[in-house]
N, C-alpha and C positions, 0 to 999 in steps of 0.2 A: 288418780283418785286419792285425796288426802285423808289420812287417818290420824286422829289426834291422840289415840291411846298407844301405849307401848306394851308389847306382849313378850312373855318369856316362857320357855319350856326346855326340858332336857331333850336333846335331839337324838340321843342314843337310847337303846332299850333299857328298861329297868334291870337291875342286877349288878353283879360285880364284873369288872373288866379292867383292862390295862388303861384305857382312856375313856373318859366320859365328856360329852359336849353339851354345854348349855348355850342356847341361842336366844338372843334378844333382838327384837325388831320394832322400830318405831322412832318417833322424833326425840324421845328421851334417851336413846341409846348412847350418844356422846356424853351426856350428863352422867349416866350410870357408869360409864367407863372411867370418867374422871374420878368418881368417888370410890369405886370398887378397886381400881388399879392404881390410883394416884395420879394418873395422867391419861390422856387420850392417845392410844397407839397410832403410829403412822399408818395411813391408809394402805390396805392391801399388803402389808408386811407383817410377817410373824414376829411377835414380841414376847419375850419371856417376862412374866409378871407374877406378883403375889396377889391373890384375890382376897380382899380385906373385908372384915365384918364391921359392925357399927362401932366397935372399940378399936378399930384399925389393927386388929390382930388377924393374921393370915388364916383364912379358911382352908386354902390349898394354894399350890403354886403350879403354874403351867404356862400354856401358850395362849395369847390373845390375838384375835384378828378383828380388824375394823373395816367394814365396807360402807363408805358413804353413799347416800342416795344421789342419783337414781341407779348407780351402777352396782346393784346387788341383786340377790335372788328375789327378794320381795319388792324391789324398787324403793325401799325405805332404808334408813340407816340400820345396819346390822352389826351387832357385836357378838362374837363367838368366843367362849371360854373353854379351852381344852384342858381339862384337869384329869385327876385320877378317877377311874370309873367305879367308885363305890356309891351305893345309894345314899349314904349319909352326906357325902360330899356334894352330890348332885342336889339333894333336897336343900342343903344349906345355901348353896349358890342361888337356887331359884327363890328361896325365901328371902334372901338379901335383896335381890332385884325387886321383889314385890314390896319390901319395906321402902325402897327408893322410888316407888311410884308405878312400877310395871304391874301388869296383871297376868295371871296364868293363861296361856293360850288354849283355845279350843282345838279339838282334833282337826288337823288339816288347815289351820288358820294361816300358817306361813305361806302355803301354796295358794290358798284362796286370795291372799293379798297380792301374790305375784300375778294371779289372773286378773284381779281388779285393777292392778297397775299396768296392765298390758305387757307384762314380761313374757307371758305365754298365753295361748288360748286354752279353752276348756278341755279339748281333746288331748293336748299336751300335758295339762295338769293331771288328768286321769291316768296318763301314761306313766307318770311318776309313781303313783300308787301301784300300778301294774308292774313296774320295774322292781319295786320293793317286794311285792308278793309273788314274783315269778317263781314257778316251781320247776322250770327246766331251762336249759340253755336256749332252746328255740323260743320259749316265751320271753326270755330276757332280751334276746336280739330283736324280737318283734316290738317289745315295749320301747326299746331304745330307738328304733326307727320312728315310732309314733312320737316319742319325745322330741326327736329332731325335726318333726313337722311333716313327715311323709303322708300320714293319713290326713292331716289338715289340708295339705296341698291337693290331695285327691278330692276332698269335699269342696274346697274352694273352686277347683276346676269344674266340678259338676254344677256348683252354684252359678258360676259365670255362664255356663251353657243355658241354664234355666232363665237367667236374667236376659240373655240375648233373645230367647224365644219370647219372653214377656215384653221386651222393648219392641220387637217386631209387631206383635199383636196389638199393643197399645198404640203404636203409630198408625196402624190400619184403622183403629177406632177413632183416632183424633182427626183423620183426614178422610171422612166418608165420601166426600165429593169427588175423589179421584176416580177416574174411569176404570182403572185396573182394580180388580177384586183381590187384594193382598191375601185375604183369608182363604181364597181358592188357589193360591199360588202353589205349584208343585214344590217349590223350594222350601216352603214352610213345612210341608209334610215330610220332606227329606230331613229337615232339621229335627223334627220330633223323633224320627227314626234314629238319628244319630244320638240324641239325648237318651233314648231308650237303651241303646247299646252301652252308652256311658254308665247308666245306672247299673246295668248288669255287671260290668267290670268292677265298679266300686263295691257293690253288694257282695260279690264273690270274695273279694279281699277282706271285707268286714266279717263275713261268715267264718272264714278261716281264722281270722283274728280272735273272734269270740270263742271258737272251739279251742284255740290255743290257750286262751285264758281260763275258760270255765270248764271245758271238756264235756263229758257226758256221764250220766249216772245210770249204772246198770245194776239191776237187782237179780240175783240168782235165786230162783224159786224151783219148787218141785216136791215130789214125795220124799219121805225119809229114806235115807240110804241110797239115794240115786247118784250121789257123788258130788253134791253141791259144794261142800267144804273142801273136798279134794280139788275141785276146779278153781276155787278161790285161791288155795295154796299154790296151785300151778301158775296162775296168772300173777300172783304176788311174788313168786320166786322163793318163798320160805313158808314155814308152817304158821300161818296167821290164825288158823282155826283148828280146833281139836277134831280129829277124825277117828271114829271108832265104828265097830260093827253094830253098836247098840242104836236102834231107831230113836230119833228125838234127841240126839246128842246136842245139837245146836238149839238153844232156847231163845237167845237174844240175837240182835242184829250185829254182825261183825263187819266192820268197814275197813276198806283198804284203798289207798290211792296209788295208782301206778301210771305209767306213761306209754302211749302207743305212738312212736315216732314224734314225741314232743307233745302230743295231745293228752291232757290229764284224763284219766279214767277212774271214776269213783265206783268201786265195786262193793256191793253189799250182799253178804251171805245171810240167809234168813232161815227161820225154823221150817221144817218140813210140813207140807200141807196134807192133812189127813183128818178123818173124822175121829172124834174122841180125844184121848190124851188128858193129862192132869191139868190143874189150873195154870201152872207155870208154862206148859206147852201151849195151852190155849192163848195165853197172853203173848207168847212168841209168835203165834200165827196171826194174831190181831196186828201186831207190829209189822209183820211181813206184808199184810194187806195194805197198811198205811204207807209203807215205803214204796210198794209197787205203784200206788197212785201218783207218787211224786217222781217216778223214774222216767228216763228217756227211752228205756228199753228193758224188757224182761227176758232173761235167759231161763227158759223152762227146761230143767235137766231131767232126762228120762234114762232109766236103766235099759240099755239096748238089749241086754241078755234076757231080763225078766219081762220087758214090755216093748217088743220091737214094733208094735202097731200103734204106739202112743195112746193107749187107753187112758192112762193117767191124765194126759192133757185134755182129752175130751170130757172126762169127768170133772176136771177142775176149771174148765174154760169159763164157766159162768161166774166163778169167784175172782177171775182176773179182770183188771180194769179194761173197759171196752176201748178206751182211747189211747192206750199205751201199746205200741207194737211189741210182738213176741217173736222170739227165735227159739225153735226147739233144738236142744243140744242132746243128741243121743250119745251118752257116755258108755264107757267100757266096750268100745268098738273092737278092741283087741281080743275080747273074749266072745263077742257075738258071732253067730253063724250067719254070714251074709249081712248086707246093709239094709236098713228099713226102707221100704219103698211104698208101703200102703198109704192111701189117702194123700198122695202128693199134690193133687189138684186143689184140695180144699183147706189143707192145713197151712200154717205159716212157714216161712223159710226154715231150713234145718241144717245143722252142722253135725257131723259125726266125728267123735274124738275119743281119746283115752286120757283122762285126767291123771292116771297113774304113770303112763309112759310119756305123755306130752304129744302123742301122735294127733294131728289135726288141729293143734293149738294155733299154728300160724294162719290157718284158714279162718279160725274164729276171730283172730285179731284183724285180719283183712276185712272180714264181714262187718265188724263193728265200725271200722273206719268208713267203709262204704255206706253203712246205714246213716251215718252222720254227715256224709258228704265231705269228709275230711280228706285232704290231699297232703302228700309229703311236703313239708315246709320248704319253700324256695327262698331265694334271696330277698324277694319283695314283700314278704309277710309283714303285716302290721298288727298292732294290738288294738282290739276293738271290744266294745262292751254291748250288752243286750240293748241298752237304750240307744246306742248308735244304730244298731240294726233296725230298731223300731222307727227311729226318725227317718232313716233311709227308705224304709218300706212305705211310710206315710207320704214322703215326698214323691216316690215313684207312683203311688196310687193317685195323687193329685195330678201328676203329669199325664198319666194314662186317661184320667177323666177329662183333662183339658183337650187331649187329642180326640176323644170321643165327641165332645161338644163341638169341636172344629169340624169333624167329618160329618156328623149327623145334622147339626143345626146351624153351623156357621155363626154361632153365638159368641161374638168377640168378647163381650163383657164377661161372660161366664168362663171363657178360656183364660182371660187375663186373671180373674180371681183365683182359679185353680192353680195357676202358675205362681201367683203371689203366695198362696198357702204352701206350695212346694218349696219355695225359696225360704219361707219362715221355718219350715221343718228342718231344712238343711242347716240353717243358722243356729239351731239349737245344739248341734253337735259341737261346733267350735265356740259357742257361747256368745255369739253376736246378738242373739235373741234368747234370753234364758230367764225364767222366773226365779225369784228369791227362794221359793220353796225347793225348786230343783237344785239350786246351788247348795242349799243346806243339806239335802240328802246326799249329794255327791261328796262333799268334803267331810261329812260326818263319818264316812267310811275310811278316812285316812287315819294314820297313827298320830299320836300327840307328838309335836315337835317337828312335823313335816308340813 
């Protein structure tokens, strides 16, 4: 795909640093190099040069690299200027390139051009952003595997299996005069079963990849002085929230990001739930309600000494979101006489622990991973996003509907149409079939210069 405009941006974050990089991509890159450097550098060789302004005075001096098309990241001519990492230097170099006919790049536009020029597929392009945003070594390794094409290979293998099914069905439709009923063939049913198992394998990898990238959001709720802030501090490993014996100490939402075996965990401590309180405390409870609506799980903390039968939870249950799962956390188990056992059949799952000593904390961590279906990262983990899961789920639903049409109605045309829709949903992951609106949303989330 040919682009007639040339783009420029700083490829390093804004601020001061030892080195700053300005990246230029497009057909005018050689022309800009000749003007800004005095000559076009030798291809793929590091060249020391002075970066000149309109009066041929040096803006900076550093290293220049030229990558001719199509053997470059974007598939276009690319010029990179490695200078000193000051914001004034970077701005001056970008402004000079704009004077010479380039335009400032949009977020993610370099990677978007790499995708449009078939240098990588859409799943690999998104893996680049995941690599940059990785919050753990596990997430970084998973993003690198996706960038190298492992996730794309999984999706392509699944797509090929769906195409084979579709070809078999459409052949049966095209030759109805054959005496053999291909749609009643046991081999076709076996193929559908194999594709169903294939979907499960890819979906499981994608689910783990999404958890590795996005993690889960947990809201700590409960009555004042139940130990909510102490539990947050214990999970975070330091004093993130103020802890006092005064009820209502926490007024606002306190947020912390931690990791459970590589899975990001977003933990939110909220104001204690109770009747009354001043205006500030009421606003804190309103915010607590709003955060619980958006959470993946609520940890409702109960003082096991004062409330071993979980009366506070029964009284507050109506104020909790109906569609967000709850885990009861009986705190202060080191001080309680016996463990709470009442109402075990009707209440949510519960964990007993001591936020003060850390007793029971590992059980809570294991419980949270189990709730999200997260498994310890293995060598084959890949980076995946929510949209990948949604596309895989749609493709599986279409395949399941195709199998139902085959079993119940022998409706070959409907089976073929469902399989076509499944193939299209899978192609959205790698970008073989993707709308311009979706591309815009995906690359808008990238940083400038990438």
